[in-house]
C-alpha positions, -999 to +999 in steps of 0.1 A: +027-534-869-007-513-861-015-488-837-005-509-810+026-499-784+057-511-789+058-525-751+032-554-760+003-538-737-022-540-765-037-505-760-033-481-789-008-455-788-035-428-785-048-443-754-015-442-736-010-402-744-025-388-710-004-413-690+028-404-708+019-369-702+015-373-666+049-398-666+065-370-682+058-341-656+066-365-627+101-371-644+106-334-652+096-327-612+121-352-601+146-344-621+144-305-609+148-319-575+174-344-578+191-329-603+188-287-608+200-265-635+230-248-620+224-209-615+252-204-636+237-221-666+204-206-664+223-169-660+240-180-692+209-189-713+189-158-699+224-138-715+223-158-748+189-152-753+197-114-751+214-118-785+182-128-798+190-102-827+193-127-858+207-100-879+230-087-856+269-087-864+294-100-841+321-077-830+352-093-823+373-086-796+408-076-813+426-061-780+421-063-741+448-044-718+445-072-698+457-097-720+479-080-746+493-048-730+529-049-711+521-040-675+539-010-664+554-014-630+538+005-600+511+015-619+477+013-602+438+012-609+448+013-647+417+014-669+413-015-689+412-012-729+389-033-751+386-030-789+362-047-809+361-049-849+331-060-872+330-054-910+350-020-912+332-005-873+359-004-844+345+002-811+372+014-783+362+012-748+378+022-715+367+004-685+376+020-650+358+019-616+344+050-622+324+042-655+329+034-689+340+051-717+339+046-754+342+055-792+325+042-821+351+046-854+343+060-880+324+083-858+288+080-864+256+081-841+246+048-823+219+037-797+241+017-772+230-006-747+255-023-720+241-056-715+247-072-684+218-099-678+180-105-685+173-072-676+172-042-701+206-027-702+219+008-696+211+030-725+239+052-737+240+072-772+270+088-790+276+121-796+287+136-835+319+122-829+309+084-819+318+089-785+298+075-754+299+074-715+282+056-685+294+064-650+284+029-640+306+004-647+296-027-657+297-057-631+299-095-640+296-103-675+287-078-700+285-071-737+275-038-758+248-040-785+250-012-807+224+000-834+236+021-860+222+034-895+240+004-908+222-021-884+228-038-852+260-049-839+269-068-806+304-071-791+320-105-775+309-110-736+336-102-713+339-101-675+343-068-662 
């Protein structure tokens, strides 16, 4: 078969490319009107792009007080405690309605971003003991990106 279309129209494939481009555009427009991408899916795609550091190690959530702790009767406004691990590095985080406190162990300096969507996250730094704090509690899905001397580490995404 030479370079004629499979539809038997007799036109060479190259001659059909402009028409295929127009058809592709019309189909995309129709799909965006009739079956738009859900906003939540767009948000997830944007958040996934925030993890574009290909060399980043993923810090796995190993403790979440909402799931793993035994509740104390009568306790109100209990902070949420989270622990992440990756390659000998531990990140402990305490979430409250007043902010976020944390510590990197073993203690070391790190630049930390609180990721919560397409915008750049809050920039934090650790002190000499590896501690960090933010007066703004994260809202919605969030993750932490740590840049240490050993590379980049990104925590699992959680909902505050």
